VMD Tcl script that draws the C-alpha trace (Angstrom):
set ca {
  {-3.30 -23.67 32.60}
  {-4.50 -21.21 29.97}
  {-8.06 -21.61 28.74}
  {-8.07 -19.09 25.91}
  {-10.99 -19.63 23.55}
  {-11.14 -19.27 19.80}
  {-13.81 -16.58 20.27}
  {-11.46 -14.51 22.46}
  {-8.73 -14.72 19.82}
  {-11.24 -13.82 17.10}
  {-12.36 -10.80 19.14}
  {-8.73 -9.68 19.58}
  {-8.00 -9.93 15.85}
  {-11.23 -8.16 14.89}
  {-10.72 -5.26 17.31}
  {-7.17 -4.88 15.97}
  {-8.61 -4.64 12.44}
  {-11.50 -2.27 13.23}
  {-10.09 -0.14 16.06}
  {-13.17 -0.27 18.26}
  {-15.35 -2.62 20.29}
  {-18.48 -1.37 18.53}
  {-17.26 -2.08 14.99}
  {-15.85 -5.43 16.09}
  {-19.24 -6.36 17.54}
  {-20.95 -5.44 14.25}
  {-18.51 -7.53 12.24}
  {-18.84 -10.55 14.56}
  {-22.65 -10.21 14.90}
  {-22.53 -10.12 18.69}
  {-23.23 -7.48 21.34}
  {-20.68 -4.90 22.46}
  {-20.74 -6.21 26.07}
  {-19.90 -9.70 24.75}
  {-16.91 -8.32 22.83}
  {-15.72 -6.29 25.83}
  {-16.04 -9.31 28.11}
  {-14.11 -11.56 25.72}
  {-11.29 -9.02 25.40}
  {-11.12 -8.44 29.17}
  {-10.93 -12.18 29.83}
  {-8.21 -12.62 27.20}
  {-6.13 -9.80 28.68}
  {-6.64 -11.26 32.16}
  {-5.33 -14.64 31.06}
  {-2.36 -13.01 29.30}
  {-1.63 -10.87 32.37}
  {-1.66 -7.54 30.58}
  {-3.46 -5.21 28.21}
  {-3.19 -5.63 24.44}
  {-4.54 -2.21 23.48}
  {-4.07 1.42 24.43}
  {-7.44 3.07 25.08}
  {-7.91 6.66 23.98}
  {-11.18 8.50 23.31}
  {-13.10 5.36 22.54}
  {-10.52 4.03 20.06}
  {-8.34 1.02 20.73}
  {-4.88 0.82 19.19}
  {-2.48 -2.07 19.65}
  {0.22 -1.54 22.25}
  {3.65 -3.13 21.85}
  {2.53 -6.41 23.41}
  {-0.54 -6.51 21.20}
  {1.57 -5.96 18.09}
  {3.81 -8.86 19.07}
  {0.88 -11.24 19.69}
  {-1.34 -10.24 16.75}
  {0.50 -12.30 14.06}
  {0.17 -15.42 16.23}
  {-3.52 -14.77 16.81}
  {-4.10 -14.22 13.08}
  {-2.33 -17.47 12.33}
  {-4.51 -19.40 14.79}
  {-7.71 -18.08 13.20}
  {-6.50 -18.72 9.66}
  {-5.29 -22.24 10.47}
  {-8.67 -23.08 12.00}
  {-10.40 -21.78 8.87}
  {-8.06 -23.91 6.76}
  {-8.85 -26.99 8.88}
  {-12.58 -26.39 8.43}
  {-12.21 -26.02 4.66}
  {-10.28 -29.26 4.42}
  {-12.85 -31.00 6.64}
  {-15.66 -29.74 4.45}
  {-17.11 -27.48 7.14}
  {-16.45 -24.39 5.03}
  {-16.77 -24.00 1.24}
  {-13.60 -24.58 -0.75}
  {-14.24 -21.25 -2.45}
  {-12.08 -18.66 -0.73}
  {-13.96 -16.13 1.36}
  {-12.97 -13.56 3.98}
  {-11.32 -10.16 3.94}
  {-7.90 -9.12 2.66}
  {-6.53 -5.70 3.63}
  {-4.22 -4.29 0.97}
  {-2.19 -1.09 1.08}
  {-0.86 0.51 -2.11}
  {1.25 3.53 -2.86}
  {-0.42 6.35 -4.79}
  {0.73 5.45 -8.30}
  {-0.43 1.85 -7.99}
  {-3.68 2.65 -6.22}
  {-4.68 5.40 -8.65}
  {-3.46 4.05 -11.99}
  {-2.59 0.33 -11.79}
  {-5.07 -1.06 -9.29}
  {-7.03 -2.84 -12.04}
  {-3.92 -4.67 -13.22}
  {-3.02 -5.57 -9.64}
  {-6.42 -6.77 -8.42}
  {-8.06 -7.97 -11.64}
  {-6.57 -11.50 -11.82}
  {-7.24 -12.13 -8.11}
  {-10.86 -10.92 -8.25}
  {-11.51 -13.06 -11.31}
  {-10.32 -16.17 -9.46}
  {-11.72 -15.34 -6.01}
  {-14.85 -13.19 -6.37}
  {-16.10 -14.00 -2.85}
  {-13.12 -12.38 -1.11}
  {-13.69 -8.87 0.22}
  {-10.80 -6.51 -0.56}
  {-10.10 -3.36 1.44}
  {-7.59 -1.11 -0.32}
  {-5.81 1.84 1.33}
  {-3.93 4.31 -0.90}
  {-1.16 6.30 0.83}
  {2.48 7.21 0.32}
  {5.10 4.49 0.59}
  {6.35 5.41 4.07}
  {2.85 5.29 5.52}
  {2.00 2.00 3.80}
  {5.19 0.41 5.16}
  {4.36 1.67 8.67}
  {0.87 0.17 8.48}
  {2.30 -3.16 7.35}
  {4.73 -3.19 10.26}
  {1.82 -2.42 12.61}
  {-0.21 -5.29 11.09}
  {-3.08 -2.95 10.24}
  {-2.89 -4.22 6.64}
  {-2.11 -7.74 5.42}
  {-0.06 -7.04 2.32}
  {1.26 -4.00 0.44}
  {2.22 -3.05 -3.09}
  {4.62 -0.15 -3.53}
  {7.13 1.33 -5.94}
  {10.77 1.69 -5.11}
  {13.12 -0.27 -2.83}
  {12.14 -1.18 0.72}
  {14.92 -2.16 3.10}
  {13.61 -3.48 6.41}
  {14.62 -6.71 8.18}
  {10.99 -7.59 8.96}
  {9.72 -7.19 5.42}
  {9.93 -9.40 2.32}
  {9.57 -8.16 -1.27}
  {7.98 -10.09 -4.14}
  {8.61 -8.44 -7.56}
  {5.51 -7.53 -9.56}
  {6.48 -5.46 -12.60}
  {8.87 -2.79 -13.87}
  {7.76 0.81 -14.18}
  {9.25 4.21 -14.94}
  {8.80 7.90 -14.32}
  {8.93 10.37 -17.20}
  {9.86 14.05 -17.14}
  {6.88 16.13 -18.24}
  {6.10 19.72 -19.16}
  {3.02 21.57 -20.31}
  {2.61 21.70 -24.06}
  {3.60 25.40 -24.20}
  {6.57 25.16 -21.82}
  {9.88 26.32 -23.36}
  {11.52 22.94 -22.73}
  {8.69 21.24 -24.61}
  {9.54 23.32 -27.69}
  {13.17 22.17 -27.95}
  {14.19 19.44 -30.41}
  {17.75 19.23 -29.02}
  {16.97 18.91 -25.30}
  {20.10 18.24 -23.25}
  {20.84 18.10 -19.54}
  {22.19 21.67 -19.45}
  {18.84 23.05 -20.66}
  {17.30 22.14 -17.28}
  {19.36 24.83 -15.49}
  {17.07 26.99 -13.30}
  {14.03 24.89 -14.20}
  {11.10 25.10 -11.78}
  {10.21 21.64 -10.43}
  {7.03 20.35 -8.81}
  {7.65 17.42 -6.47}
  {5.71 14.91 -4.40}
  {5.85 15.14 -0.61}
  {8.72 13.61 1.31}
  {8.18 9.98 2.23}
  {6.96 8.98 -1.22}
  {9.00 6.69 -3.47}
  {8.28 9.03 -6.37}
  {9.93 11.91 -4.48}
  {13.03 9.83 -3.75}
  {13.49 8.82 -7.39}
  {12.90 12.38 -8.60}
  {15.56 13.69 -6.21}
  {18.02 11.13 -7.60}
  {17.28 12.41 -11.10}
  {17.72 16.05 -10.05}
  {21.21 15.22 -8.78}
  {22.14 14.44 -12.38}
  {20.89 17.79 -13.70}
  {22.01 21.41 -13.28}
  {20.54 23.21 -10.25}
  {16.90 24.19 -10.50}
  {14.20 25.45 -8.14}
  {11.64 23.39 -6.21}
  {8.54 25.49 -6.76}
  {5.86 23.29 -5.20}
  {5.46 20.12 -3.14}
  {2.11 18.37 -3.58}
  {0.71 15.19 -2.08}
  {-1.06 13.73 -5.11}
  {0.08 12.79 -8.61}
  {-3.04 14.31 -10.19}
  {-2.41 17.65 -8.48}
  {1.16 17.69 -9.79}
  {-0.01 16.81 -13.28}
  {-2.55 19.65 -13.34}
  {0.09 22.11 -12.10}
  {2.43 21.01 -14.90}
  {-0.32 21.26 -17.53}
  {-1.06 24.82 -16.37}
  {2.59 25.77 -16.96}
  {3.70 26.25 -13.35}
  {6.72 23.98 -13.74}
  {7.97 20.55 -14.77}
  {7.84 17.24 -12.92}
  {8.69 13.56 -12.96}
  {5.41 11.66 -13.26}
  {4.50 7.96 -13.50}
  {4.23 7.01 -17.15}
  {0.77 5.50 -16.50}
  {-0.50 8.85 -15.20}
  {0.40 10.76 -18.38}
  {-1.22 8.69 -21.13}
  {-4.52 10.56 -21.52}
  {-3.04 14.06 -21.20}
  {-0.25 13.29 -23.68}
  {-2.76 11.85 -26.14}
  {-4.79 15.08 -26.22}
  {-1.71 17.32 -26.37}
  {-1.99 18.94 -22.93}
  {1.20 17.34 -21.63}
  {4.50 16.55 -23.30}
  {7.06 13.95 -22.24}
  {10.58 15.37 -22.39}
  {13.22 12.94 -23.72}
  {15.82 12.37 -20.99}
  {17.86 9.27 -21.89}
  {20.61 10.52 -19.55}
  {18.36 10.00 -16.48}
  {17.64 6.66 -14.82}
  {13.96 6.82 -13.92}
  {13.20 3.10 -13.89}
  {11.82 1.43 -10.79}
  {10.45 -1.90 -9.63}
  {6.91 -2.35 -8.30}
  {6.71 -5.03 -5.63}
  {4.43 -6.76 -3.18}
  {5.60 -6.37 0.41}
  {4.84 -8.92 3.14}
  {5.58 -8.97 6.86}
  {7.89 -11.92 7.58}
  {6.18 -12.73 10.88}
  {2.69 -12.62 9.35}
  {1.34 -16.12 8.68}
  {0.72 -16.51 4.97}
  {-2.71 -18.11 5.04}
  {-4.87 -19.05 2.09}
  {-5.88 -15.48 1.22}
  {-2.37 -14.04 1.18}
  {-1.01 -17.08 -0.67}
  {-3.74 -16.77 -3.29}
  {-3.02 -13.07 -3.80}
  {0.72 -13.64 -4.16}
  {0.03 -16.50 -6.58}
  {-2.20 -14.27 -8.73}
  {0.54 -11.65 -8.98}
  {3.27 -14.24 -9.63}
  {1.19 -15.86 -12.37}
  {1.04 -12.53 -14.21}
  {4.87 -12.60 -14.40}
  {4.97 -15.95 -16.22}
}
mol new
graphics top color blue
foreach p $ca { graphics top sphere $p radius 0.5 }
foreach p [lrange $ca 0 end-1] q [lrange $ca 1 end] { graphics top cylinder $p $q radius 0.2 }
display resetview
């Protein structure tokens, strides 16, 4: 008969979140030997290791990834039981790990997090900002709890919850020849020099779709950050598709000009992404509710 304790499960979940015994011990306010002992006993009872050990860092192995959602659910259901029994405050507390793609994390994070923080100020939010491919990978590995990205995600283990519509705009520096034209048509983009995001970003994928509708040009640069692309465009190195939210200030002061391109489809949907096997406890439910309420 298994005699797995709640503490052992809590240790497993915390090590998965922090990546080390030392940081897990700090978070749980116990000693490192106590954390190591609890993990060893859990792995003994489960007849196998849950982590790969390399240079002092622990990363979930395949078995650990399969068991982590169940362990998270156990901890969250116990917390819910304690709240309902009055053993914990009804005010939501705890930590929520959120991953966002670059556009959202750099330009729309206030809109995304503001309503939730106003309702649940005691919840600690950890936000990672990376490209869409990396954020999706982290969600599949359960190293984040929920994601918000732009563009379509097609994966059988993931569920999308719509947040808001968005769009890219084609931009040029104020002195760029295309910015001087009043009759800009698709054929005027022939041989244009383009600056693109790195592969793996949703912004890159949508830009490439747009380029397929235009005459051939030249990819001059590939950069990993929207701000870097914007500065390259402002300096006159080339043109780019940029998130509309990223252009507002530069357009207002005349350093950047949006090129009218009604013949291109640059619209996209921003969405929350959840892992289907991840138990939607009180924190995740509250976050989804805050986003859904903004749609009403």
